[in-house]
C-alpha angles and dihedrals in degrees: 000000000000093000136127127256116223114196119181117212094225135014108255111163096211091051093048092052091046091051093048089052103038110022100063094249110177101178128026132185116206134161115234093256089058092049090050091048092051091053094046101039097041107052094183095050090112093050095056125089124241103192098171101034110115102169147344119222120205140174143117092104138025119281123216113244092232091053092049093049091049091049093050090051094045101046098031095208138108119287127209128186128198127194121200144116139228090267091059095049090223143354123338095180132034131199101200129208088256090054089052090053090051086053091056096044112034114347109046092173089069089074086070093049128101089216133240132309115295120241111296092008131115127208131192140163120227138191128232089284092053091250118142114254128214121267112286094024119123121239143116117315114234132183142184133187144116093291095057117107123256090225147298115296110266092344106108094163095052090043093053091048095049095043099043111164091001093294125115107235105215099195088233121124120217147102141260123222129220091270092054097255111149120220116195116203101181147301108301089230090055094054114120119222111200120173090342093306121121113229124184113212092218093069089054091046092051089058093047091051087056091068110097093227096054121102098168137002144181135181129205139173118251128186119280123184095218105029100032091234136019130193122260120187129206118201134190112200125219115255109282094008123125132198139151130230090247091055090053093048091048090050090054094046092060092053107032136052113258098258090049094056121100115253092208141015129208124192118223133182090229139352119245110252136176121235092272092055100256116143110247097230092171087065091050092048098045100083092051099045097041108126094021115117091212120048093202134048125208149136 
């Protein structure tokens, strides 16, 4: 495109916001945790001007609806999301700036969508027997297209399992609506099974993010003698904010069914994340599942 590439050595929210405002940045790529940090750590982000900023692309992990809405208001530019994985060498779905505007004006649920199939790509949702399910039905999200891998190096068994029937099985659980918009609930392996009910951590996290004191949040399943698993939440508070575990639990009880509510809340200074911004839930789970032969419980 004949442009310049500006790479910062470290992620410092104040410096990112300054660069977006002052250094004629037209396009920016940020993971959701970075967007959230910019909004929390730079209180005047929404008061600054961004004369050259055309759009912000994001992906790699889910973004809370409240965070996305605040970002759209603060940066006043287009937003674009891509969903993909290492095995697809790039995005397989795209939620375009126009889709984001639809989410603001007439279809608010689109702000929780990963978008529609990218050019030349097919998406479908399948059941446990790998059969396609009707629109709106939950299952495993699968994709195929020219960007999907041929297989894992020297791992024919793993390749055959991942590419069953010619479709890349993403390991993500979700649904696809009648217009082809894909909605990802969570990683299948992160699903919590409590008393025989399937609970996706993301729906709990969305509620936690709705509390005004919360900067970051995660939910996991921990062992429970009666229910198999119960929900534990981890919360990072905004600078200067205060809240108690009971306040957080009360907030959840007014917005979630009883079995979907956390049974406990811990406060942390930060959440463990990998370099692409995904919360390392295995690290959060480890202390609670240590000594258990199975790391999940279910019926």
